[in-house]
N, C-alpha and C positions, 0 to 999 in steps of 0.2 A: 668400188667393186665393178669390174667390167664383165660384160656378157661374153661368154665363150661361144654363144649361139649366134647364128646369123639373124639378120632382121626378118628374113623369110621364116626361119624356124620359130622366131618369137611370135609371129602372126599365127602360124600353124598351131603352136602350143596354146596360145590364148584361145583360139577357136575350139580346140579340143577341150580345154577346161570349161568353156561356156557350155559345151554339149554335155559334159559330165555333171556339172554342178546341179544339185537338186535331185539327182538320180540316186538309186541305191548302190551305185558302183564305187562309192568311196572305199578306199583301202582301209581307212580308219576314221573314227569320229571322236571328237573330244569337246570340251566346253568351249574351246576357241573356234573350232570349225571342223572342216573335213580335210583329209589327207588323201591325195590321189597319186597313184603310181602310173606315170607316163612311161610306156615301154613300146616305143615305135621307132622305126627307121634306125635301129641300132643304138638308140639313146634311151637310157633309163634315168628318169628324174622323179623326185618327190615334189609334189606341188601342194602347198598348204593354202586353203581358202577360208577366210573368215565367214562365219554364218550369222544369222540374225538380221534384224532390220533396225533402221533408225540409229539411235544413240548406241545401242548394244553392238550393232555391226561396226559402227565407227570406232568404238573402243577396242573391239577385237582386231580391227585392221591396224590400229595403233600398236597393239601387241605384236602383230606380225612385223610391223616396221621396226619395232624395238628388237625383235629377234634377229632381223636382218642385220642390224647394226652390231649385235653381239657376234654374229658369224663373221662380219667384216673384221672385227678386232681379233678374232681367233684364226684368221686366214693364214697366219704364219705357222700355225701348229700342224704338224704332220697328220695327226689323227682327227682333226676337225673336218666336218663335212664340207664339201665344196659348195659354196653358196653362189648362185647366179644372180641374186638380188630379187627385187620386186618387179614382176612382170606387170605392166600397165598400172603400177603403183598399188596393186592389191593382191597379187598372187606371189607367195614366197616360193622360189624355185631352188631346190637343193639337188 
């Protein structure tokens, strides 16, 4: 799965997520974590972030990694969301 985003955009997006994480600005919340809507510079992305601490967070990050692998297998389907992979190994970007 290759990134369609430039390295600069990756750094910008990671910094944006860090500023958002833990604030009430999440677009949605679930048992796995928060979902953020990045809508800046003409680019709209959904970013999923695992929550929790210690073992719980590790397990939830593993779930995000598994989800990324599922999206990778679905990449040939027209209706599957475009997945940009895991940003910094922990943020699932769609």
